[in-house]
C-alpha positions in Angstrom: 0.0 0.1 0.0 1.3 3.4 -0.9 2.7 5.7 1.8 3.1 2.8 4.3 6.5 2.5 5.7 8.3 -0.9 5.8 9.3 -2.5 9.0 13.1 -2.2 7.9 12.6 1.5 7.7 10.8 1.8 11.0 13.4 -0.3 12.9 16.2 1.9 11.2 14.6 5.2 12.2 13.9 4.0 15.7 17.6 2.8 16.1 19.1 6.0 14.7 17.0 8.1 16.8 17.7 5.9 19.9 21.5 6.2 19.0 21.4 9.9 18.4 19.6 10.4 21.8 22.3 8.4 23.7 25.1 10.4 21.7 23.4 13.7 22.4 23.1 12.8 26.2 26.8 11.6 26.3 27.9 14.7 24.6 26.1 16.9 27.0 27.4 15.0 29.9 31.0 15.3 28.6 30.5 19.1 27.9 29.3 19.8 31.4 32.0 17.7 32.9 34.7 19.6 30.9 33.3 23.0 31.8 33.1 22.1 35.5 36.8 20.9 35.2 37.8 24.3 33.8 35.8 26.2 36.4 37.5 24.0 39.2 40.8 24.9 37.7 40.1 28.6 37.5 38.8 28.7 40.9 41.7 26.9 42.2 44.1 29.4 40.4 42.0 32.4 42.0 42.3 30.7 45.3 46.0 30.3 45.1 46.4 34.0 44.1 44.2 35.1 47.0 46.4 33.2 49.3 49.5 34.9 47.7 47.8 38.4 48.1 47.3 37.7 51.8 50.8 36.5 52.3 52.2 39.6 50.5 49.8 42.0 52.4 51.0 40.5 55.8 54.6 40.9 55.2 54.7 44.7 54.9 52.9 48.0 55.2 50.0 48.9 52.9 52.0 51.8 51.3 54.3 49.5 49.6 51.6 47.0 48.8 51.3 47.9 44.9 55.1 47.6 44.4 55.1 44.3 46.1 51.8 42.7 44.4 52.8 44.0 40.9 55.7 41.6 40.2 53.7 38.6 41.8 50.6 39.1 39.9 51.2 40.3 36.6 52.7 37.3 35.0 49.4 35.5 35.2 47.7 35.9 31.7 44.0 36.6 31.8 44.2 37.4 35.6 42.9 40.5 37.1 42.9 41.7 40.7 42.0 44.8 42.8 42.7 45.3 46.5 40.9 48.1 48.5 41.4 49.2 52.1 38.7 48.9 54.6 37.7 52.6 54.1 37.2 51.9 50.2 40.6 53.3 48.9 42.0 51.3 46.0 45.5 50.0 47.0 46.1 48.0 44.0 44.4 47.2 40.7 45.3 45.4 37.3 46.2 48.3 34.8 43.6 49.2 32.0 40.9 47.1 33.6 37.6 48.4 34.8 36.4 46.7 38.0 33.0 48.4 38.2 31.0 45.4 36.7 33.0 42.9 39.0 32.4 44.8 42.1 28.8 45.1 41.2 28.4 41.3 40.7 30.4 40.8 44.1 28.2 43.1 45.9 25.1 41.0 45.0 26.5 37.9 46.3 25.1 36.2 49.6 27.1 36.7 52.8 28.5 33.0 52.7 29.2 33.0 48.9 32.5 34.1 47.6 32.8 32.7 44.1 30.7 34.5 41.2 31.0 35.3 37.4 30.2 38.4 35.3 30.3 39.6 31.7 32.3 42.5 30.4 33.5 43.4 27.1 32.0 40.3 25.4 34.0 38.1 27.7 33.0 36.0 30.7 35.1 36.2 34.0 35.1 33.9 36.8 35.7 36.0 40.1 36.5 35.4 43.9 36.1 37.8 46.6 38.1 37.5 49.9 39.6 39.5 52.9 43.2 39.8 53.4 45.0 40.4 56.9 45.3 43.8 58.2 48.5 45.3 57.1 50.6 47.8 59.1 48.9 51.2 59.1 45.2 50.1 58.2 42.0 50.1 60.4 40.8 46.9 59.1 41.2 43.9 56.8 41.7 44.5 53.0 39.0 43.8 50.6 40.3 41.6 47.6 38.5 40.8 44.3 40.2 38.7 41.8 39.0 37.5 38.3 40.1 35.2 35.6 39.3 35.6 31.9 37.7 32.3 30.4 38.3 33.2 26.8 40.8 30.5 26.3 38.5 27.9 27.9 35.6 29.3 25.8 37.8 28.9 22.6 38.4 25.4 23.5 34.7 24.5 24.5 33.6 26.0 21.0 36.0 23.9 19.0 35.2 20.9 21.2 31.5 21.5 20.7 32.0 21.6 17.0 34.0 18.4 16.9 31.6 16.7 19.3 28.6 17.5 17.2 30.3 16.5 13.9 31.3 13.0 15.5 28.0 12.6 17.0 26.3 13.2 13.7 28.7 10.8 12.0 28.2 8.1 14.8 24.3 8.6 14.4 24.6 8.2 10.6 26.9 5.0 11.0 24.4 3.7 13.7 21.6 4.1 11.3 23.5 2.3 8.4 24.2 -0.5 10.8 20.7 -0.6 12.2 19.4 -0.8 8.6 21.7 -3.7 7.9 21.0 -5.3 11.2 17.3 -5.0 10.7 17.3 -6.4 7.1 19.4 -9.2 8.0 17.2 -9.9 11.1 14.1 -9.8 9.0 15.3 -12.0 6.2 13.4 -15.0 7.8 10.3 -13.0 7.2 11.1 -12.6 3.6 11.7 -16.4 3.3 8.3 -16.9 4.9 6.8 -14.5 2.6 8.2 -16.1 -0.4 7.0 -19.7 0.8 3.6 -18.1 1.4 3.6 -16.8 -2.2 4.3 -20.2 -3.5 1.2 -21.5 -1.8 -1.6 -22.2 -4.5 -4.7 -24.2 -4.5 -2.6 -26.9 -6.5 0.4 -26.6 -4.1 -0.6 -26.6 -0.5 2.3 -28.6 0.6 4.6 -25.6 1.2 5.6 -25.1 4.9 7.5 -22.3 7.0 11.0 -23.1 7.9 10.7 -23.4 11.6 14.1 -24.5 12.5 15.7 -21.9 10.1 14.1 -18.8 11.8 14.8 -17.1 15.2 13.2 -18.2 18.3 10.8 -15.1 18.2 9.7 -16.1 14.8 9.4 -19.9 15.3 6.1 -19.8 16.9 4.7 -17.7 14.0 6.2 -20.2 11.5 4.6 -23.2 13.5 1.2 -21.4 13.6 1.3 -20.8 9.8 2.4 -24.3 9.3 -0.6 -25.6 11.2 -2.9 -23.4 9.4 -1.6 -24.7 5.9 -1.9 -28.3 7.5 -5.5 -27.6 8.2 -6.0 -25.9 4.8 -4.5 -28.7 3.0 -6.7 -31.3 4.9 -9.8 -29.4 4.4 -8.9 -28.6 0.8 -8.3 -32.4 0.1 -11.6 -33.2 2.0 -13.5 -30.6 -0.1 -11.9 -32.1 -3.4 -12.9 -35.6 -2.2 -16.4 -34.4 -1.3 -16.8 -32.8 -4.8 -15.6 -35.9 -6.5 -18.1 -38.1 -4.4 -21.0 -35.7 -4.8 -20.3 -35.7 -8.6 -20.4 -39.4 -8.5 -23.4 -39.8 -6.3 -25.4 -37.2 -8.6 -24.3 -38.8 -11.7 -25.8 -42.1 -11.1 -29.5 -40.8 -10.6 -29.0 -38.2 -13.3 -28.0 -40.9 -15.7 -30.8 -43.1 -14.8 -33.3 -40.2 -15.5 -31.7 -39.4 -18.8 -31.5 -43.1 -19.9 -35.0 -43.9 -19.1 -36.4 -40.8 -20.5 -34.4 -41.2 -23.8 -35.5 -44.7 -24.0 -39.2 -44.0 -23.6 -39.0 -41.2 -26.1 -37.2 -43.2 -28.7 -40.4 -44.6 -30.0 -44.2 -44.3 -29.3 -45.3 -46.0 -26.1 -48.7 -46.7 -24.4 -49.9 -44.6 -21.4 -49.1 -47.3 -18.9 -45.4 -47.4 -20.1 -45.2 -43.5 -19.6 -46.6 -43.7 -16.2 -44.1 -46.3 -15.2 -41.2 -44.3 -16.4 -42.6 -41.2 -14.8 -43.0 -43.0 -11.5 -39.4 -44.4 -11.6 -38.2 -40.8 -12.4 -40.0 -39.6 -9.3 -38.2 -42.0 -7.2 -34.8 -40.8 -8.7 -36.0 -37.2 -8.1 -36.9 -37.8 -4.4 -33.5 -39.5 -3.9 -31.9 -36.4 -5.3 -34.0 -34.4 -3.1 -33.0 -36.2 -0.1 -29.4 -36.0 -0.9 -29.5 -32.2 -1.5 -31.3 -31.8 1.7 -28.8 -33.8 3.7 -25.8 -32.0 2.1 -27.3 -28.7 3.0 -28.1 -29.7 6.5 -24.6 -31.2 7.0 -23.0 -28.0 5.7 -25.1 -26.1 8.3 -23.9 -28.4 11.1 -20.3 -28.4 10.0 -20.2 -24.6 10.1 -20.8 -24.5 13.7 -24.3 -23.2 13.9 -25.8 -23.0 17.3 -28.7 -25.1 18.5 -31.9 -23.8 17.2 -34.0 -24.8 20.4 -32.0 -25.8 23.4 -34.0 -27.5 25.9 -33.9 -30.3 28.6 -34.4 -33.5 26.8 -35.1 -37.2 28.3 -33.2 -39.3 25.7 -35.1 -42.4 26.7 -38.4 -40.8 25.6 -36.9 -39.9 22.3 -35.6 -43.3 21.8 -38.9 -44.9 22.7 -40.7 -42.5 20.2 -38.3 -43.7 17.4 -39.0 -47.4 18.5 -42.7 -46.8 17.9 -41.9 -45.5 14.4 -39.5 -48.4 13.4 -41.6 -50.9 15.3 -43.3 -52.1 12.1 -40.0 -52.4 10.1 -38.4 -54.2 12.9 -41.1 -56.6 13.3 -41.3 -57.2 9.4 -37.4 -58.1 9.5 -37.7 -60.0 12.8 -35.3 -57.7 14.7 -36.0 -57.0 18.4 -35.6 -53.5 19.8 -34.7 -53.1 23.4 -34.1 -49.9 25.6 -32.2 -49.8 28.8 -31.5 -46.8 31.3 -32.4 -43.3 31.3 -30.6 -40.0 31.1 -31.3 -36.2 30.5 -29.3 -33.9 28.4 -29.7 -30.2 27.1 -30.0 -29.8 23.4 -32.3 -29.7 20.2 -35.1 -32.3 20.3 -35.4 -32.7 16.5 -31.5 -32.7 15.8 -31.2 -35.5 18.6 -34.0 -37.5 17.2 -32.4 -37.2 13.7 -29.1 -38.4 14.9 -30.7 -41.5 16.7 -32.8 -42.2 13.8 -29.8 -42.3 11.5 -28.2 -44.9 13.8 -31.3 -47.0 14.1 -31.9 -46.9 10.4 -28.5 -48.3 9.8 -28.8 -50.9 12.6 -32.2 -52.3 11.2 -30.6 -52.3 7.7 -27.5 -54.4 8.8 -29.1 -56.7 11.5 -30.2 -60.1 10.5 -33.6 -61.7 11.3 -33.7 -63.1 14.8 -31.1 -60.7 16.1 -31.6 -57.6 18.3 -30.8 -53.9 18.6 -30.0 -52.4 22.1 -30.0 -48.8 22.9 -28.3 -48.3 26.4 -28.3 -44.9 28.2 -25.7 -44.4 31.0 -25.9 -41.0 32.9 -23.0 -39.7 34.9 -22.0 -36.5 36.9 -20.9 -34.6 33.7 -21.9 -36.6 30.6 -24.8 -38.8 29.2 -23.5 -41.9 27.2 -25.9 -43.3 24.5 -24.8 -46.7 23.1 -26.6 -48.2 20.0 -25.6 -51.7 19.5 -26.8 -54.3 17.0 -25.7 -57.8 16.0 -24.6 -58.5 12.4 -21.5 -58.7 10.3 -18.4 -57.3 12.0 -16.9 -54.2 10.3 -13.2 -54.3 9.4 -11.0 -52.4 11.7 -9.3 -50.5 8.8 -12.8 -49.2 7.8 -14.0 -47.9 11.1 -12.2 -44.4 10.9 -13.8 -43.9 7.6 -17.4 -44.5 8.7 -18.2 -40.9 9.4 -16.9 -39.7 6.1 -19.4 -38.3 3.7 -20.8 -40.7 0.9 -18.8 -43.6 2.6 -20.2 -47.2 2.5 -18.5 -50.2 4.0 -20.5 -52.4 1.8 -19.8 -51.0 -1.8 -22.6 -53.4 -3.1 -25.1 -51.2 -1.3 -24.2 -48.3 -3.7 -27.1 -48.9 -6.0 -30.0 -46.7 -7.1 -32.6 -48.6 -5.0 -30.7 -48.0 -1.8 -32.3 -45.4 0.4 -29.0 -44.0 1.8 -26.6 -41.6 0.1 -23.9 -42.2 2.8 -24.5 -39.0 4.6 -26.2 -40.4 7.7 -23.3 -41.0 9.8 -21.6 -37.8 8.8 -24.8 -35.8 9.8 -24.9 -37.9 13.2 -21.4 -37.0 13.9 -22.1 -33.3 13.2 -25.1 -33.2 15.4 -23.3 -34.7 18.4 -20.5 -32.2 17.8 -23.1 -29.4 17.8 -24.2 -30.5 21.1 -20.5 -30.4 22.5 -20.1 -34.2 22.6 -18.5 -37.0 20.7 -19.1 -40.2 18.8 -17.1 -43.4 18.4 -17.5 -46.8 16.9 -16.4 -50.4 17.8 -17.1 -53.6 15.8 -16.1 -57.0 17.2 -17.5 -60.4 17.7 -20.4 -59.9 15.4 -21.4 -56.8 17.4 -21.1 -53.2 16.2 -21.4 -50.4 18.9 -21.9 -46.7 18.2 -21.1 -44.6 21.4 -22.5 -41.1 21.7 -21.3 -38.8 24.6 -23.3 -35.8 25.4 -22.6 -33.2 28.1 -25.2 -33.5 31.0 
């Protein structure tokens, strides 16, 4: 999308700004440390000179003070000093220097503070005021004001600041370039994953993300994407199989309809023949209608729809009602129907009855005469188990996992037009049980087949 910044660019900018902030903070810290160092040096020199003035003042009379101070102080570059008597008379002062601004700044100091600074002639001075011992011939201590020109230090700080700014900018630029390189290299697994994802198509769903070749932070994402691709591949294969099975199932009745219709239209027939063909077509159309209805119902179930009418259901009552419905068919086939136990669940009554009806219909179809079908209900604290068991041929173990697949038939000979089922009954039953938050399983051994349904109580 236009105007959207890449992740590499964002990380580069963030890294550059972070580096610039760190370098700026370090530069300011160095600047303040050097400036403090120069200030300490200046005040140390000023203090030494104050002690020198005190020593010289104590060694002789005040009248000879200028002659004695001059040779001792004038060799210090940038140093200025003024000494006044207690009555305010100037006894010594650096030549050609106006001490008016220095004295004004010193006069504004608190009583316990002696160090100060002042501006004069475009220069900054650091100053110190002090008292000297009372020399001979003076009524009180001498007032001393000394100062140091900081021009040399200011020049150094200016040059240092320019160098620091240049190297900080250069370091920030270098950090940005290194950040771009690190971000691009660090995100290369994402580009690899993106290229793998672009290779995934409807005909190539076997591509997987390189979990072992990516950093730990991306391994979970890669594993999640692989799981998603696995589900997509499985569902796509299932959809392809379903489409193929659906086409096969629809082709048989449609072929029958076309063949019968073409045959009857190939030459004139009597009215009875036309009626027979139309009645046969109606049966095929009814079969198609049931198949379409079952597929739509199954599609709704598998898309996780909620239960339309959730209510407390006495399972035994629903089984008894189905026994009444199938009683005539069971009696005609010589099959016994038995019900054991009771249990209550919360669910949709019509959906539950349809699931149980599918199982009973299958059981009746495969139970030989003289055998029986048993429905056993076992309540528990958290679940209700419903077992539908019938006697008959044992289903081979390798076929059991496929019983709930759509259009699957264990007995391929049953795939004939006159068969009532389309191979969707067990798939619909599984979807209904899953919609109730339960599960279904099947066991077949020793001439008995058991479907076990588990519902939440």
